[in-house]
C-alpha positions in Angstrom: -23.7 -4.4 18.8 -24.5 -7.2 16.3 -21.8 -8.5 14.4 -22.7 -10.6 11.2 -19.6 -12.6 9.9 -22.1 -14.4 6.4 -20.2 -15.0 3.5 -19.4 -13.2 1.4 -20.1 -9.8 3.3 -23.1 -7.7 2.0 -22.0 -4.4 -0.4 -22.6 -1.2 1.6 -23.3 -2.6 5.1 -19.5 -1.0 6.4 -18.1 -4.9 6.7 -14.5 -5.6 5.1 -14.9 -7.7 2.4 -13.0 -11.2 2.6 -11.0 -12.5 -0.1 -11.6 -15.7 -1.8 -8.4 -17.3 -1.7 -5.4 -16.5 0.9 -1.9 -17.6 0.4 -0.4 -19.9 3.2 2.0 -18.2 5.5 4.1 -21.7 5.9 4.6 -23.4 2.2 3.2 -19.7 0.3 0.3 -21.7 -1.6 -2.8 -20.0 -2.6 -5.9 -22.0 -1.3 -9.4 -21.1 -0.7 -10.0 -18.6 2.4 -14.2 -20.0 2.7 -14.6 -23.5 3.7 -10.9 -24.1 4.9 -10.8 -25.1 8.5 -7.4 -24.5 8.7 -7.2 -20.8 7.8 -4.9 -19.1 6.8 -3.0 -22.1 6.6 -3.8 -24.9 3.4 -3.4 -28.0 6.1 -3.1 -29.1 9.3 0.7 -29.8 8.4 1.4 -26.0 8.0 -0.6 -24.8 10.5 1.3 -27.6 12.8 4.7 -26.7 11.4 3.7 -22.8 12.6 3.0 -23.6 15.8 6.4 -25.6 16.3 8.5 -22.4 14.6 6.8 -20.4 18.0 7.5 -23.4 19.9 11.2 -23.4 18.8 11.6 -19.3 19.2 12.7 -18.9 15.7 10.0 -16.4 15.4 10.2 -13.5 17.5 8.5 -10.2 18.0 10.6 -7.5 18.5 11.0 -6.1 22.1 13.6 -3.7 24.1 15.6 -6.1 27.0 14.2 -6.0 30.5 17.2 -6.1 33.1 17.0 -8.8 35.3 17.2 -7.9 39.3 19.2 -10.2 40.9 17.3 -10.6 43.8 14.4 -11.4 42.1 16.5 -14.2 40.0 18.1 -15.9 43.5 14.0 -16.4 44.5 
């Protein structure tokens, strides 16, 4: 199976169309999708701010807590 990532996609080829613009998840500004090396972010600054939020645990993925076995934690 060969994937075609050309932009814009050919209609009728079964591919998902790519938007012309995208909203930055950090600052919410609208910017271009094509030719943007930081996408989906608008800039390197927003990209690094998002990474910092993950690193400082401001973002979390919901999951059930796993009980810690006391024997394993002593090792």
